[in-house]
C-alpha positions as a printed Julia matrix, in Angstrom:
86×3 Matrix{Float64}:
 -79.15  -192.66  93.38
 -75.49  -191.9   93.86
 -74.0   -188.78  92.24
 -71.54  -189.46  89.45
 -68.92  -187.37  87.72
 -67.86  -188.07  84.17
 -64.91  -186.23  82.74
 -64.28  -185.54  79.07
 -60.65  -184.99  78.14
 -59.95  -183.0   75.0
 -56.66  -183.15  73.14
 -55.83  -180.69  70.34
 -53.18  -180.94  67.64
 -52.41  -178.07  65.29
 -50.42  -178.34  62.09
 -50.43  -175.1   60.17
 -54.05  -174.38  59.22
 -55.27  -177.85  60.31
 -56.59  -178.48  63.8
 -57.58  -181.93  65.03
 -59.37  -182.64  68.28
 -59.98  -185.86  70.21
 -62.57  -185.92  73.01
 -62.41  -188.95  75.32
 -65.07  -189.96  77.84
 -64.4   -192.8   80.29
 -67.63  -193.85  82.03
 -66.23  -196.79  83.95
 -68.05  -199.19  81.64
 -67.12  -197.66  78.31
 -64.43  -195.47  76.82
 -65.86  -193.35  74.04
 -63.73  -191.25  71.69
 -64.98  -188.55  69.36
 -62.87  -186.81  66.74
 -63.12  -183.49  64.98
 -61.19  -181.57  62.36
 -61.04  -177.93  61.25
 -59.09  -176.43  58.36
 -58.8   -172.7   57.85
 -59.76  -171.38  54.46
 -56.71  -169.55  53.09
 -58.94  -166.53  52.39
 -59.88  -166.25  56.09
 -57.76  -164.47  58.69
 -55.62  -166.67  60.93
 -57.44  -166.98  64.28
 -56.23  -170.24  65.9
 -58.88  -170.09  68.64
 -61.62  -170.44  66.02
 -60.0   -173.59  64.63
 -59.72  -174.98  68.16
 -63.38  -174.24  68.91
 -64.61  -175.73  65.66
 -62.5   -178.89  65.93
 -63.52  -179.42  69.57
 -67.21  -178.82  68.83
 -67.04  -181.44  66.08
 -65.23  -183.89  68.36
 -67.84  -183.43  71.09
 -70.68  -183.87  68.57
 -69.02  -187.07  67.33
 -68.62  -188.3   70.92
 -72.29  -187.53  71.66
 -73.41  -189.49  68.61
 -71.3   -192.49  69.58
 -72.59  -192.37  73.16
 -76.17  -192.31  71.83
 -75.48  -195.46  69.77
 -74.05  -197.21  72.85
 -77.12  -196.16  74.85
 -79.55  -197.45  72.21
 -77.67  -200.76  72.14
 -77.77  -201.02  75.95
 -81.5   -200.3   75.97
 -82.16  -202.92  73.31
 -80.12  -205.49  75.26
 -81.94  -204.83  78.51
 -85.13  -206.76  79.21
 -86.09  -204.18  81.84
 -86.9   -201.39  79.41
 -89.5   -200.88  76.74
 -87.35  -199.43  73.95
 -90.19  -197.16  72.86
 -90.18  -195.5   76.29
 -86.94  -193.7   75.49
């Protein structure tokens, strides 16, 4: 098997206490995008790094879920695999 590298690009946008993240994975076959959002509670101290981390973690979790759906679909479409084996 040949080694492969997949790269996830993460883009962050901040607007006041709102942080939005977009994580994009291009596999060659598919382009999968996950999104995440974080909003600081006004009672919490302003620590922008925490908003970044939370928004990115949510975007990556969303991307992972979407990639899992694509994988399940690919398995179901393939006659080579017994779907229960995964």
